[in-house]
Steps between C-alpha positions, in 0.01 A plus 500: 500500500624852421631705803241722664627819657434572869409245775234240482201573731456179700162563657392148573424414862836339541779438442546873552770746395820432688681820619841561350669502848343157572631368168843632584489330837413161337808555280731491805769216494371177644633412845547183697154414638662334792724788587466792745411758246199302389391440852471882551289529194275209598427631849437845366240408239314259732486780772370757257247260340335477843461874481325474171271222616444702825584189694762550767374175666503279192759301316585573138648255245621580149477242215681511166159454332198663353198581716363168405769344697409699810133394454618139519718559797219660697283189447751217543663637815160527683263236383463121465350284217122519505473817712210714401578866397279787419602707200311781335449550121594866440681450162750314283774475760268404789386221272855388423582487873192292552608261227840456653341420834291227347809353316684480836225274640303761704123496509419842366174683545485787249255783595372630167537862392426720198865631468371863533497481879752404762463214749181553700591521870132420601491193280827372643374553860174325414679202360738477807207520741335211315817291546405366837761219485773749422611294188618804310873530568568819299344800332683618189445839341665709222542854638521681162373282206749596223265369222220744590622787709281409801617505860372277784457667836737288713440681824126433473559132414711468806214649716262248337727212592531618850131559536438133392749405761663264250860375523567482133836636376465827297719510187520805263661552166647848470696437177367816328427715818812473718680834510219657292192473719493529882543141647536403866590138562509516873217741568263331265575149651630342186681166542679466168553786250610421151695753286716538194781725387385633165225739591505755773848391619631632160714199414510252214316173547691235699440548872197410707424523866302358791441701816410258768316532837576299811174313451603399148847390629324285758276347237815416294615270773222250438417570132545193281499622145831414336749782498875533451604801290210696651559399868494793730702357789841484316429839332440665837780331684740604222357846481594580858858533373407660175549183293283258298493113507563505121647742248304830512435742217794711613479782258128547528557539881733790420211660301262418779719685753504814278124489441419466870732800568302704245158386638564510870769758562473749223136517384338334800212244478230748581609730215527189279145408568371855453680514164333182382161619619546825314588331176209251535246778545643696210468192278141426599410866422658450166303183430178662588600809296522267204151378577619155584440286806750418786479121543488512894151586620550578871697827572631332816665234288671729235854393437792746545720264288308474180169591341290266286326661211186336361448539120168584353309225318634424153851612569797265565733606779782298351474675169513839686804392689674388167415843348648677805813287499561536127436879494649626827717216633278467812425163657176455692379196686272257323171362618563146647292179436129595497585867476703460185410764245263667742734717700849638519702589808710813569772438742597803713724342767869493584752766401241730338434877519240751383647565153553133428134450576389792270715350216323176554152650502576700194605192311174321603287786400666530162486122448140465592421759232734330235324170578156651429370468852225766552651692797493859612842668484465624860700240692843656487353838599316356800821331619704821452252709691507247785874475522543882480254533783710250701816693422342835596375350834844350586780679311770396745423137471470515125832681469657237711 
């Protein structure tokens, strides 16, 4: 293909744009992963990940794997063959996690959903109250469903579990929300949190994480699902000294150290969350300015990481995405499985600022027109007005 000037706009909901300084950190010379220099690195990133999970009480393990590996680790370390688990259909990735659980030999009960709403705390509480024999051993929920742009209210689900007085473990997937949307592992009583490197943590794919409560650690002592590579005990024991029981992804950990410094010590998590919320609201105003529909229906469940855009009848979202890619070198997320051709997704997470967002929205608005979708050309203006208002209200923060 001929060279295209300028940078490619990668506005899928992950992998996200990797900051140059993180790429430079990954380019450091590889060191001995059994030596003292690496031990310092290992202990530093594990301690700072606890700050991101907001879990000073929990344990964190880092796997050289995708988020799918961390899904499996959460299940096999805590459960036994035939255990019944309650999972909730919120989208494509919740469905994949459910399929994995079934393949591992778990008895999965899948609460149905319409993909346009998050997990229903009341429905979960009702099901747990009906489980008089306490057969359900875990409740598994996706916090931010990457396929739809819908967030589940984890704090409310925890309240429902407590109200039902049920002992089930609570497991949450934060792969596309960690370091983008406020998340509190300890405060919300989560037992295992699953995460990945390639979204809010601003890294390439290749690292995944479990944050683990004391209850989950206790459950792991009697769990009987087979595990070796994913076993927590050796990971935690080695991690105390900053090491791993097998060869880690050394250079990605260099990048992780740099990304955590940017998120925690330079910008600060509260500012990171506010930035993501600002960009999400600007994007939703743009979608409505075009006369299109935001896929998420409940304002309490709007995602700060991405926005799903529903196409009008008779228009193919994948054709629109192709037109935008060909004309403006801008990649948008596709609709997955049953949403194929019906929606596209705008990612606005990770290392991202106001002008990058406006370039993205301008490309979408031009592309919709080129593709012949009957939209109003008012989306970019609506987003501009909102962002300008935010800058006027908080000039010091914006300048920073």
